[in-house]
C-alpha angles and dihedrals in degrees: 000000000000117000093349089080093067092060096043115117120253089245091053094049089050091049093050092050091051092053089047091242089121131034120226089222092051090047094050094045090050095051092044088053088049092053093048090050098045110024096078090067094046107030090215097139119054098170124042116201092180098139093053089045092054094050090050089049091056090052091047092053091048088054092052093049092048093051095243123163109274131209120240091255095040106162097358114142114232135162138221127226120247097238131074086342121112146190119175112263095013126116118260118190097167091234104333102313102169094214088058098052091116097035111135124205117219100192144044128261114223093256095053092045095053099035091056092046087058089055101257119144118223112217101186148308127290131219128275136170119259111294086347088274106150141036094250127072116238139108142172097255101047107013128221128335109230128223114250092216091058117000091206086070134073124254095225123242174353089321090033098134091053094049092046093050094049092048092048094053095249090123137003093220135020137178121256130183121208126201096145105359101310092143097040099041100059090038089059093050094042096042100240136123114268118186127193110183126213113287109274095022093101113035115244110206113201131162152226084019110040089188097052102103098067107084094085105002111257123204145188117215146133145278115211140154095237135047089226091060091051092051090048091051091047089056087054096044103040127079140086121311119179094212090066112071091199095047113130113237095221134102119205137173103233092185093060101078102031091116094057118130121245092202108143096016117140112224126191120214124197114181094201112005086255094281112046123100107225138211103246095228093052089047091053097046094049091046090055095043096050089061088069089081092063088057087062091051101265124131114237119200127177112233144190119222099202095234112172106189121079124250088249091055092048096047089050085049092057092046090053095045096054094047098085089061089052093048091051090054092054092047090052091053090048089056089054091050102264116113099191099178095044102040102025104029090135088067090072129075116245092241088058095046090054090060100040091052087052089048092060090057102045117119136212090258092054089050095053092043089056092050090056091057092044087054090059089062092046092051092045094055094040089055092054092046092050087069101026131050093220141015119214127198138154110275097225134003099226140060118239113294127226117267118249124221096223099071091253111096113163134181126260120305090207139029125186089348095305121115114242131182103262092216100059111334093104092055121098088193108081095070085073088056089057090053111029098229119149113259140173137191112222129187104260100177146301128282123234084262092056095250120137124252122205132217122204117222114195127192138194118276109294092357094124090145093062093053091048092045092050091044091053089049092054092044089055092049100042108021118195105188093106090062090074090069085079090060096040093052097043121124115263 
């Protein structure tokens, strides 16, 4: 099958393995060779678990030959993100923290546990910024992940290594985590499909504080090249888990209704979430793309959300809200004898240190005041989705930025003459971490410079099926698979 294999969907690879037309060992070896060949030019993978993967591939092949029951992703190569994502015995640096370069995890994260149960084989871990605290992908230990459409540009973050690897044909599916857009932002910049489910749909296992992933809502999810693969993975990852107090006790087949019609749906479109300055080319591409839904019989209407706080106030709000989780992480390391902020302060970018220092001084009054502002965004989005079935926006307000050489690539400081926070102020994604609605970034088109542009599709609370259905409709009307030829043919 040659190079075609590397752009097969996860579903197709699993089907060919079940029919004994592909061998798990051959598949894993082929993707390992692909990573060895192409990763040096992208820096997407930062940990290679190839020995473990090859052993698991042999076991997977034996299961096929013996006629055992096979999981829906049996033999499919996937990757974990190097952040709060764990497999026993594997390095976990929490986004390239130099002091943690030899830190070994001794437990599974929920994604790894369920994806392996479905038969997938994890090949390694992908790059992320320090503590995941920015919409770009760079850190002092590993450096930046490069965009496979233009390696001078950044891949986006924080799941930047995963998005770059999937776009470049190193994997059909990779894990992303999303506390402010970390699945959707790099998916927009790398031209792949990033899916963040409704809060509670995919269990999020966190200890010692089981309630820690709620302010803002934090998610595990997937980055794929097709909507079908995202739905298939959601079947695997969703479902009740007693360890997560917010886990939804419902099992659903998300592949079942992908072919539904959206004829008659009312779809809201916001070009800027009321408050974001926008790159004009992104604005034009998404405005054109959203009209595709009218070709399918839906009615698209531009809306205002009546948001009263500025984008700067809201990006600062996100930074404050996520700090308690970060403080808890540092305190956990201190209990184990590692004082990262005292003894390894130079391992953290100055932008991060500014916010973590604030995090240690926040009060209960600050926290509840921030929850009130967060509630404004929740109410605004709920009001729109009370009348419309979906809300569409651009995913981000900026085209990919150039990589820096100092390990500290950030986003733009200004868009359309207006100052923005370079960490996350250009990302129209974190509002959905305030609210918990399901949301996807889908490739909307290509810029004049042949860089991808992402469109964000937002559904009602728990209406994951609506987001996936609309995504599948858009994929059929404006397919993007041919874009990956730009990645496949790039110079190494």
